[in-house]
ChimeraX commands (.cxc) that place a marker at each C-alpha (Angstrom):
marker #1 position 26.52,-54.70,-42.75 radius 0.5
marker #1 position 29.40,-52.56,-43.71 radius 0.5
marker #1 position 29.05,-49.35,-45.90 radius 0.5
marker #1 position 32.33,-47.27,-46.77 radius 0.5
marker #1 position 31.21,-44.09,-48.28 radius 0.5
marker #1 position 33.67,-41.59,-50.33 radius 0.5
marker #1 position 36.45,-42.12,-47.70 radius 0.5
marker #1 position 39.80,-40.81,-48.44 radius 0.5
marker #1 position 42.97,-41.36,-46.12 radius 0.5
marker #1 position 46.57,-40.38,-46.26 radius 0.5
marker #1 position 49.80,-41.56,-45.07 radius 0.5
marker #1 position 51.66,-38.65,-44.32 radius 0.5
marker #1 position 51.61,-36.35,-47.45 radius 0.5
marker #1 position 50.83,-39.31,-49.86 radius 0.5
marker #1 position 46.79,-39.92,-50.23 radius 0.5
marker #1 position 46.37,-43.68,-50.24 radius 0.5
marker #1 position 42.66,-43.71,-50.64 radius 0.5
marker #1 position 40.65,-41.28,-52.95 radius 0.5
marker #1 position 37.15,-41.21,-52.30 radius 0.5
marker #1 position 36.52,-44.89,-52.17 radius 0.5
marker #1 position 32.88,-46.30,-51.67 radius 0.5
marker #1 position 31.87,-49.98,-51.41 radius 0.5
marker #1 position 29.26,-52.16,-49.25 radius 0.5
marker #1 position 29.41,-55.44,-47.73 radius 0.5
marker #1 position 26.08,-57.28,-47.20 radius 0.5
marker #1 position 25.23,-59.87,-44.64 radius 0.5
marker #1 position 26.84,-63.58,-45.38 radius 0.5
marker #1 position 28.33,-62.31,-48.41 radius 0.5
marker #1 position 31.90,-62.91,-49.50 radius 0.5
marker #1 position 33.03,-59.63,-51.00 radius 0.5
marker #1 position 36.53,-59.58,-52.62 radius 0.5
marker #1 position 38.90,-56.28,-53.48 radius 0.5
marker #1 position 41.60,-57.04,-55.97 radius 0.5
marker #1 position 43.98,-54.92,-57.52 radius 0.5
marker #1 position 47.82,-54.23,-58.11 radius 0.5
marker #1 position 50.40,-53.75,-55.35 radius 0.5
marker #1 position 49.93,-50.04,-53.88 radius 0.5
marker #1 position 46.37,-49.75,-54.94 radius 0.5
marker #1 position 45.08,-49.08,-51.48 radius 0.5
marker #1 position 43.51,-52.63,-50.59 radius 0.5
marker #1 position 45.31,-53.03,-47.31 radius 0.5
marker #1 position 44.73,-49.53,-46.55 radius 0.5
marker #1 position 41.38,-49.94,-46.99 radius 0.5
marker #1 position 40.99,-52.74,-44.29 radius 0.5
marker #1 position 43.43,-50.57,-42.02 radius 0.5
marker #1 position 40.93,-47.41,-42.10 radius 0.5
marker #1 position 37.91,-49.87,-41.39 radius 0.5
marker #1 position 39.70,-50.97,-38.20 radius 0.5
marker #1 position 40.83,-47.62,-37.04 radius 0.5
marker #1 position 44.48,-48.27,-37.75 radius 0.5
marker #1 position 44.31,-45.33,-40.42 radius 0.5
marker #1 position 42.04,-42.36,-39.72 radius 0.5
marker #1 position 40.14,-41.11,-42.83 radius 0.5
marker #1 position 40.22,-37.55,-43.65 radius 0.5
marker #1 position 36.94,-37.69,-45.52 radius 0.5
marker #1 position 33.88,-39.85,-45.70 radius 0.5
marker #1 position 32.08,-42.06,-43.38 radius 0.5
marker #1 position 32.32,-45.89,-42.42 radius 0.5
marker #1 position 29.20,-47.71,-40.96 radius 0.5
marker #1 position 28.80,-51.01,-39.57 radius 0.5
marker #1 position 25.47,-52.40,-38.52 radius 0.5
marker #1 position 24.01,-49.04,-38.98 radius 0.5
marker #1 position 26.66,-47.25,-36.66 radius 0.5
marker #1 position 29.36,-44.90,-37.73 radius 0.5
marker #1 position 32.90,-46.42,-36.51 radius 0.5
marker #1 position 35.35,-44.29,-38.40 radius 0.5
marker #1 position 35.99,-42.31,-35.18 radius 0.5
marker #1 position 36.07,-45.06,-32.78 radius 0.5
marker #1 position 39.32,-47.00,-31.28 radius 0.5
marker #1 position 40.43,-49.86,-32.68 radius 0.5
marker #1 position 39.53,-52.03,-29.74 radius 0.5
marker #1 position 35.96,-50.81,-29.86 radius 0.5
marker #1 position 35.72,-51.66,-33.52 radius 0.5
marker #1 position 36.88,-55.03,-32.83 radius 0.5
marker #1 position 34.32,-55.24,-29.85 radius 0.5
marker #1 position 31.53,-54.24,-32.31 radius 0.5
marker #1 position 31.99,-57.24,-34.50 radius 0.5
marker #1 position 34.66,-56.74,-36.86 radius 0.5
marker #1 position 38.02,-58.54,-36.86 radius 0.5
marker #1 position 41.08,-58.19,-39.30 radius 0.5
marker #1 position 43.33,-61.04,-40.25 radius 0.5
marker #1 position 46.38,-58.98,-41.25 radius 0.5
marker #1 position 48.91,-59.39,-44.13 radius 0.5
marker #1 position 51.74,-61.28,-42.94 radius 0.5
marker #1 position 49.66,-63.58,-40.29 radius 0.5
marker #1 position 51.18,-61.56,-37.43 radius 0.5
marker #1 position 50.60,-64.72,-35.07 radius 0.5
marker #1 position 52.42,-64.47,-31.71 radius 0.5
marker #1 position 55.44,-66.42,-32.54 radius 0.5
marker #1 position 56.40,-67.05,-28.89 radius 0.5
marker #1 position 53.05,-68.52,-27.78 radius 0.5
marker #1 position 51.82,-72.15,-28.65 radius 0.5
marker #1 position 49.02,-72.49,-31.20 radius 0.5
marker #1 position 46.55,-73.19,-28.20 radius 0.5
marker #1 position 47.58,-69.75,-26.77 radius 0.5
marker #1 position 47.27,-67.87,-30.00 radius 0.5
marker #1 position 43.61,-69.19,-30.29 radius 0.5
marker #1 position 43.03,-68.18,-26.59 radius 0.5
marker #1 position 44.19,-64.57,-27.56 radius 0.5
marker #1 position 41.50,-64.67,-30.29 radius 0.5
marker #1 position 38.92,-65.04,-27.69 radius 0.5
marker #1 position 39.91,-61.97,-25.78 radius 0.5
marker #1 position 37.68,-59.30,-27.40 radius 0.5
marker #1 position 34.55,-61.55,-26.03 radius 0.5
marker #1 position 35.70,-60.45,-22.55 radius 0.5
marker #1 position 33.59,-61.96,-19.67 radius 0.5
marker #1 position 31.64,-63.99,-22.49 radius 0.5
marker #1 position 34.92,-65.80,-23.40 radius 0.5
marker #1 position 33.98,-68.96,-21.28 radius 0.5
marker #1 position 30.47,-69.27,-23.19 radius 0.5
marker #1 position 30.94,-71.56,-26.32 radius 0.5
marker #1 position 34.78,-71.48,-25.79 radius 0.5
marker #1 position 35.40,-75.11,-26.42 radius 0.5
marker #1 position 32.78,-75.62,-29.14 radius 0.5
marker #1 position 34.18,-72.63,-30.88 radius 0.5
marker #1 position 37.71,-74.41,-30.46 radius 0.5
marker #1 position 36.47,-77.77,-31.88 radius 0.5
marker #1 position 34.83,-75.67,-34.95 radius 0.5
marker #1 position 38.50,-74.17,-35.74 radius 0.5
marker #1 position 40.34,-77.66,-35.33 radius 0.5
marker #1 position 37.39,-79.14,-37.67 radius 0.5
marker #1 position 38.20,-76.37,-40.32 radius 0.5
marker #1 position 41.94,-76.88,-39.90 radius 0.5
marker #1 position 42.70,-80.29,-38.36 radius 0.5
marker #1 position 46.18,-79.82,-38.52 radius 0.5
marker #1 position 46.02,-77.30,-35.66 radius 0.5
marker #1 position 44.68,-79.61,-33.26 radius 0.5
marker #1 position 47.82,-81.92,-33.72 radius 0.5
marker #1 position 49.95,-78.78,-33.16 radius 0.5
marker #1 position 48.39,-77.34,-29.81 radius 0.5
marker #1 position 51.45,-77.33,-27.94 radius 0.5
marker #1 position 53.68,-76.03,-30.69 radius 0.5
marker #1 position 55.16,-72.52,-30.65 radius 0.5
marker #1 position 53.86,-70.38,-33.51 radius 0.5
marker #1 position 57.18,-69.83,-34.99 radius 0.5
marker #1 position 57.75,-73.57,-35.52 radius 0.5
marker #1 position 54.56,-73.87,-37.71 radius 0.5
marker #1 position 55.15,-73.71,-41.71 radius 0.5
marker #1 position 53.61,-70.64,-43.63 radius 0.5
marker #1 position 50.49,-72.32,-44.31 radius 0.5
marker #1 position 49.88,-73.49,-40.93 radius 0.5
marker #1 position 50.56,-69.97,-39.51 radius 0.5
marker #1 position 47.99,-68.54,-41.93 radius 0.5
marker #1 position 45.48,-71.39,-40.63 radius 0.5
marker #1 position 46.25,-70.18,-37.32 radius 0.5
marker #1 position 45.79,-66.58,-38.10 radius 0.5
marker #1 position 42.33,-67.26,-39.41 radius 0.5
marker #1 position 41.23,-69.85,-36.62 radius 0.5
marker #1 position 42.27,-67.01,-33.96 radius 0.5
marker #1 position 40.17,-64.36,-35.65 radius 0.5
marker #1 position 37.27,-67.06,-35.73 radius 0.5
marker #1 position 37.83,-67.34,-31.99 radius 0.5
marker #1 position 36.55,-63.53,-31.54 radius 0.5
marker #1 position 33.10,-64.51,-33.11 radius 0.5
marker #1 position 32.99,-61.58,-35.35 radius 0.5
marker #1 position 30.07,-60.75,-37.37 radius 0.5
marker #1 position 32.40,-59.65,-40.29 radius 0.5
marker #1 position 35.71,-60.94,-40.96 radius 0.5
marker #1 position 38.22,-59.08,-42.91 radius 0.5
marker #1 position 41.29,-61.07,-44.58 radius 0.5
marker #1 position 44.27,-59.36,-45.76 radius 0.5
marker #1 position 46.23,-61.25,-48.53 radius 0.5
marker #1 position 45.69,-64.78,-47.09 radius 0.5
marker #1 position 47.49,-66.47,-50.04 radius 0.5
marker #1 position 50.59,-64.35,-49.92 radius 0.5
marker #1 position 53.55,-66.39,-49.98 radius 0.5
marker #1 position 51.89,-69.86,-50.05 radius 0.5
marker #1 position 52.28,-72.75,-52.42 radius 0.5
marker #1 position 49.46,-73.31,-54.93 radius 0.5
marker #1 position 48.09,-76.56,-53.50 radius 0.5
marker #1 position 47.74,-74.53,-49.99 radius 0.5
marker #1 position 46.35,-71.78,-51.69 radius 0.5
marker #1 position 43.41,-74.05,-53.02 radius 0.5
marker #1 position 43.11,-75.39,-49.35 radius 0.5
marker #1 position 42.89,-72.26,-47.87 radius 0.5
marker #1 position 40.24,-70.98,-50.15 radius 0.5
marker #1 position 38.11,-74.15,-49.60 radius 0.5
marker #1 position 38.37,-73.15,-46.15 radius 0.5
marker #1 position 37.23,-69.69,-46.91 radius 0.5
marker #1 position 34.21,-70.97,-48.41 radius 0.5
marker #1 position 33.36,-73.25,-45.36 radius 0.5
marker #1 position 33.61,-70.38,-43.07 radius 0.5
marker #1 position 31.27,-68.29,-45.26 radius 0.5
marker #1 position 28.97,-71.27,-45.68 radius 0.5
marker #1 position 28.61,-71.38,-42.08 radius 0.5
marker #1 position 27.16,-68.01,-41.80 radius 0.5
marker #1 position 30.06,-66.00,-41.67 radius 0.5
marker #1 position 30.27,-62.55,-43.87 radius 0.5
marker #1 position 33.57,-61.83,-45.29 radius 0.5
marker #1 position 35.70,-58.89,-46.81 radius 0.5
marker #1 position 38.83,-60.50,-48.72 radius 0.5
marker #1 position 41.70,-58.42,-50.09 radius 0.5
marker #1 position 43.48,-60.59,-52.48 radius 0.5
marker #1 position 46.34,-60.43,-55.28 radius 0.5
marker #1 position 45.04,-63.96,-56.44 radius 0.5
marker #1 position 42.33,-62.25,-58.43 radius 0.5
marker #1 position 41.28,-65.62,-60.11 radius 0.5
marker #1 position 40.94,-67.55,-56.87 radius 0.5
marker #1 position 39.18,-64.52,-54.91 radius 0.5
marker #1 position 36.36,-63.80,-57.66 radius 0.5
marker #1 position 35.76,-67.42,-57.82 radius 0.5
marker #1 position 34.74,-67.79,-54.19 radius 0.5
marker #1 position 33.26,-64.23,-53.93 radius 0.5
marker #1 position 29.77,-63.09,-54.58 radius 0.5
marker #1 position 30.82,-59.54,-55.63 radius 0.5
marker #1 position 34.23,-57.76,-56.35 radius 0.5
marker #1 position 35.37,-54.37,-56.48 radius 0.5
marker #1 position 38.95,-53.30,-58.29 radius 0.5
marker #1 position 41.05,-50.73,-57.01 radius 0.5
marker #1 position 43.77,-48.72,-58.90 radius 0.5
marker #1 position 45.93,-46.15,-57.29 radius 0.5
marker #1 position 43.81,-45.57,-54.27 radius 0.5
marker #1 position 40.70,-45.54,-56.37 radius 0.5
marker #1 position 37.61,-47.98,-56.54 radius 0.5
marker #1 position 37.48,-47.83,-60.45 radius 0.5
marker #1 position 34.84,-51.08,-60.86 radius 0.5
marker #1 position 32.46,-52.95,-58.82 radius 0.5
marker #1 position 30.17,-55.75,-59.89 radius 0.5
marker #1 position 29.07,-59.41,-59.64 radius 0.5
marker #1 position 32.14,-61.65,-59.11 radius 0.5
marker #1 position 31.20,-63.60,-62.35 radius 0.5
marker #1 position 30.71,-60.53,-64.29 radius 0.5
marker #1 position 34.32,-59.30,-63.29 radius 0.5
marker #1 position 35.72,-62.88,-64.34 radius 0.5
marker #1 position 34.37,-62.09,-67.75 radius 0.5
marker #1 position 35.35,-58.41,-67.97 radius 0.5
marker #1 position 38.09,-58.09,-70.79 radius 0.5
marker #1 position 39.87,-55.19,-68.79 radius 0.5
marker #1 position 40.07,-57.39,-65.46 radius 0.5
marker #1 position 40.92,-60.48,-67.42 radius 0.5
marker #1 position 43.93,-58.53,-69.13 radius 0.5
marker #1 position 45.02,-56.66,-65.91 radius 0.5
marker #1 position 44.51,-59.34,-63.25 radius 0.5
marker #1 position 43.62,-62.85,-64.73 radius 0.5
marker #1 position 46.48,-63.16,-67.13 radius 0.5
marker #1 position 44.21,-63.55,-70.13 radius 0.5
marker link #1:1,2 radius 0.2
marker link #1:2,3 radius 0.2
marker link #1:3,4 radius 0.2
marker link #1:4,5 radius 0.2
marker link #1:5,6 radius 0.2
marker link #1:6,7 radius 0.2
marker link #1:7,8 radius 0.2
marker link #1:8,9 radius 0.2
marker link #1:9,10 radius 0.2
marker link #1:10,11 radius 0.2
marker link #1:11,12 radius 0.2
marker link #1:12,13 radius 0.2
marker link #1:13,14 radius 0.2
marker link #1:14,15 radius 0.2
marker link #1:15,16 radius 0.2
marker link #1:16,17 radius 0.2
marker link #1:17,18 radius 0.2
marker link #1:18,19 radius 0.2
marker link #1:19,20 radius 0.2
marker link #1:20,21 radius 0.2
marker link #1:21,22 radius 0.2
marker link #1:22,23 radius 0.2
marker link #1:23,24 radius 0.2
marker link #1:24,25 radius 0.2
marker link #1:25,26 radius 0.2
marker link #1:26,27 radius 0.2
marker link #1:27,28 radius 0.2
marker link #1:28,29 radius 0.2
marker link #1:29,30 radius 0.2
marker link #1:30,31 radius 0.2
marker link #1:31,32 radius 0.2
marker link #1:32,33 radius 0.2
marker link #1:33,34 radius 0.2
marker link #1:34,35 radius 0.2
marker link #1:35,36 radius 0.2
marker link #1:36,37 radius 0.2
marker link #1:37,38 radius 0.2
marker link #1:38,39 radius 0.2
marker link #1:39,40 radius 0.2
marker link #1:40,41 radius 0.2
marker link #1:41,42 radius 0.2
marker link #1:42,43 radius 0.2
marker link #1:43,44 radius 0.2
marker link #1:44,45 radius 0.2
marker link #1:45,46 radius 0.2
marker link #1:46,47 radius 0.2
marker link #1:47,48 radius 0.2
marker link #1:48,49 radius 0.2
marker link #1:49,50 radius 0.2
marker link #1:50,51 radius 0.2
marker link #1:51,52 radius 0.2
marker link #1:52,53 radius 0.2
marker link #1:53,54 radius 0.2
marker link #1:54,55 radius 0.2
marker link #1:55,56 radius 0.2
marker link #1:56,57 radius 0.2
marker link #1:57,58 radius 0.2
marker link #1:58,59 radius 0.2
marker link #1:59,60 radius 0.2
marker link #1:60,61 radius 0.2
marker link #1:61,62 radius 0.2
marker link #1:62,63 radius 0.2
marker link #1:63,64 radius 0.2
marker link #1:64,65 radius 0.2
marker link #1:65,66 radius 0.2
marker link #1:66,67 radius 0.2
marker link #1:67,68 radius 0.2
marker link #1:68,69 radius 0.2
marker link #1:69,70 radius 0.2
marker link #1:70,71 radius 0.2
marker link #1:71,72 radius 0.2
marker link #1:72,73 radius 0.2
marker link #1:73,74 radius 0.2
marker link #1:74,75 radius 0.2
marker link #1:75,76 radius 0.2
marker link #1:76,77 radius 0.2
marker link #1:77,78 radius 0.2
marker link #1:78,79 radius 0.2
marker link #1:79,80 radius 0.2
marker link #1:80,81 radius 0.2
marker link #1:81,82 radius 0.2
marker link #1:82,83 radius 0.2
marker link #1:83,84 radius 0.2
marker link #1:84,85 radius 0.2
marker link #1:85,86 radius 0.2
marker link #1:86,87 radius 0.2
marker link #1:87,88 radius 0.2
marker link #1:88,89 radius 0.2
marker link #1:89,90 radius 0.2
marker link #1:90,91 radius 0.2
marker link #1:91,92 radius 0.2
marker link #1:92,93 radius 0.2
marker link #1:93,94 radius 0.2
marker link #1:94,95 radius 0.2
marker link #1:95,96 radius 0.2
marker link #1:96,97 radius 0.2
marker link #1:97,98 radius 0.2
marker link #1:98,99 radius 0.2
marker link #1:99,100 radius 0.2
marker link #1:100,101 radius 0.2
marker link #1:101,102 radius 0.2
marker link #1:102,103 radius 0.2
marker link #1:103,104 radius 0.2
marker link #1:104,105 radius 0.2
marker link #1:105,106 radius 0.2
marker link #1:106,107 radius 0.2
marker link #1:107,108 radius 0.2
marker link #1:108,109 radius 0.2
marker link #1:109,110 radius 0.2
marker link #1:110,111 radius 0.2
marker link #1:111,112 radius 0.2
marker link #1:112,113 radius 0.2
marker link #1:113,114 radius 0.2
marker link #1:114,115 radius 0.2
marker link #1:115,116 radius 0.2
marker link #1:116,117 radius 0.2
marker link #1:117,118 radius 0.2
marker link #1:118,119 radius 0.2
marker link #1:119,120 radius 0.2
marker link #1:120,121 radius 0.2
marker link #1:121,122 radius 0.2
marker link #1:122,123 radius 0.2
marker link #1:123,124 radius 0.2
marker link #1:124,125 radius 0.2
marker link #1:125,126 radius 0.2
marker link #1:126,127 radius 0.2
marker link #1:127,128 radius 0.2
marker link #1:128,129 radius 0.2
marker link #1:129,130 radius 0.2
marker link #1:130,131 radius 0.2
marker link #1:131,132 radius 0.2
marker link #1:132,133 radius 0.2
marker link #1:133,134 radius 0.2
marker link #1:134,135 radius 0.2
marker link #1:135,136 radius 0.2
marker link #1:136,137 radius 0.2
marker link #1:137,138 radius 0.2
marker link #1:138,139 radius 0.2
marker link #1:139,140 radius 0.2
marker link #1:140,141 radius 0.2
marker link #1:141,142 radius 0.2
marker link #1:142,143 radius 0.2
marker link #1:143,144 radius 0.2
marker link #1:144,145 radius 0.2
marker link #1:145,146 radius 0.2
marker link #1:146,147 radius 0.2
marker link #1:147,148 radius 0.2
marker link #1:148,149 radius 0.2
marker link #1:149,150 radius 0.2
marker link #1:150,151 radius 0.2
marker link #1:151,152 radius 0.2
marker link #1:152,153 radius 0.2
marker link #1:153,154 radius 0.2
marker link #1:154,155 radius 0.2
marker link #1:155,156 radius 0.2
marker link #1:156,157 radius 0.2
marker link #1:157,158 radius 0.2
marker link #1:158,159 radius 0.2
marker link #1:159,160 radius 0.2
marker link #1:160,161 radius 0.2
marker link #1:161,162 radius 0.2
marker link #1:162,163 radius 0.2
marker link #1:163,164 radius 0.2
marker link #1:164,165 radius 0.2
marker link #1:165,166 radius 0.2
marker link #1:166,167 radius 0.2
marker link #1:167,168 radius 0.2
marker link #1:168,169 radius 0.2
marker link #1:169,170 radius 0.2
marker link #1:170,171 radius 0.2
marker link #1:171,172 radius 0.2
marker link #1:172,173 radius 0.2
marker link #1:173,174 radius 0.2
marker link #1:174,175 radius 0.2
marker link #1:175,176 radius 0.2
marker link #1:176,177 radius 0.2
marker link #1:177,178 radius 0.2
marker link #1:178,179 radius 0.2
marker link #1:179,180 radius 0.2
marker link #1:180,181 radius 0.2
marker link #1:181,182 radius 0.2
marker link #1:182,183 radius 0.2
marker link #1:183,184 radius 0.2
marker link #1:184,185 radius 0.2
marker link #1:185,186 radius 0.2
marker link #1:186,187 radius 0.2
marker link #1:187,188 radius 0.2
marker link #1:188,189 radius 0.2
marker link #1:189,190 radius 0.2
marker link #1:190,191 radius 0.2
marker link #1:191,192 radius 0.2
marker link #1:192,193 radius 0.2
marker link #1:193,194 radius 0.2
marker link #1:194,195 radius 0.2
marker link #1:195,196 radius 0.2
marker link #1:196,197 radius 0.2
marker link #1:197,198 radius 0.2
marker link #1:198,199 radius 0.2
marker link #1:199,200 radius 0.2
marker link #1:200,201 radius 0.2
marker link #1:201,202 radius 0.2
marker link #1:202,203 radius 0.2
marker link #1:203,204 radius 0.2
marker link #1:204,205 radius 0.2
marker link #1:205,206 radius 0.2
marker link #1:206,207 radius 0.2
marker link #1:207,208 radius 0.2
marker link #1:208,209 radius 0.2
marker link #1:209,210 radius 0.2
marker link #1:210,211 radius 0.2
marker link #1:211,212 radius 0.2
marker link #1:212,213 radius 0.2
marker link #1:213,214 radius 0.2
marker link #1:214,215 radius 0.2
marker link #1:215,216 radius 0.2
marker link #1:216,217 radius 0.2
marker link #1:217,218 radius 0.2
marker link #1:218,219 radius 0.2
marker link #1:219,220 radius 0.2
marker link #1:220,221 radius 0.2
marker link #1:221,222 radius 0.2
marker link #1:222,223 radius 0.2
marker link #1:223,224 radius 0.2
marker link #1:224,225 radius 0.2
marker link #1:225,226 radius 0.2
marker link #1:226,227 radius 0.2
marker link #1:227,228 radius 0.2
marker link #1:228,229 radius 0.2
marker link #1:229,230 radius 0.2
marker link #1:230,231 radius 0.2
marker link #1:231,232 radius 0.2
marker link #1:232,233 radius 0.2
marker link #1:233,234 radius 0.2
marker link #1:234,235 radius 0.2
marker link #1:235,236 radius 0.2
view
């Protein structure tokens, strides 16, 4: 579905991505792990057109998207759930979810209610909080809302940037169970995550980033058993 080929990107004079290549196939969970500053979030921002690559190409469903505007990339079927949730704090839970459906344009009415019920089935707590303002939710609830808002766009590929950041361990486990359920329902996911153990346990394949480079890519189970990965990211 997604092919990133030798992409380099910069923030002013700082090179954040250095010839990065990776692929995501349909119905996979693919994870990108690495330390802070490794370029993981920059990768997602570049895919979404928020950062322009200087070199390389990005293809989605066989079409180049690295020169498209972000709104066109979203409408093509990609959706980013950003680091830090970025919900609309002054809007209610329901209004946030309605905003997620905006990229569907005139198709929004078709299936909107059924999509809403699927989100509430995935995150039941949101159903009881429908009229609450976003700022009044806990961190875990805000993350659920951010993912639910993304699902309301009906993306073909969902990008998740550090979804477990700042959450208590019990909420992290709940969140990753939801990620697995989303994938089992047919959604393809590209997951950037510092919790390498949890990410590799739900993913089919993974890539390891270091200082803007992709230094390793393999099946997730092989990365879990890799001595260098265990020492650097799994505390082994």
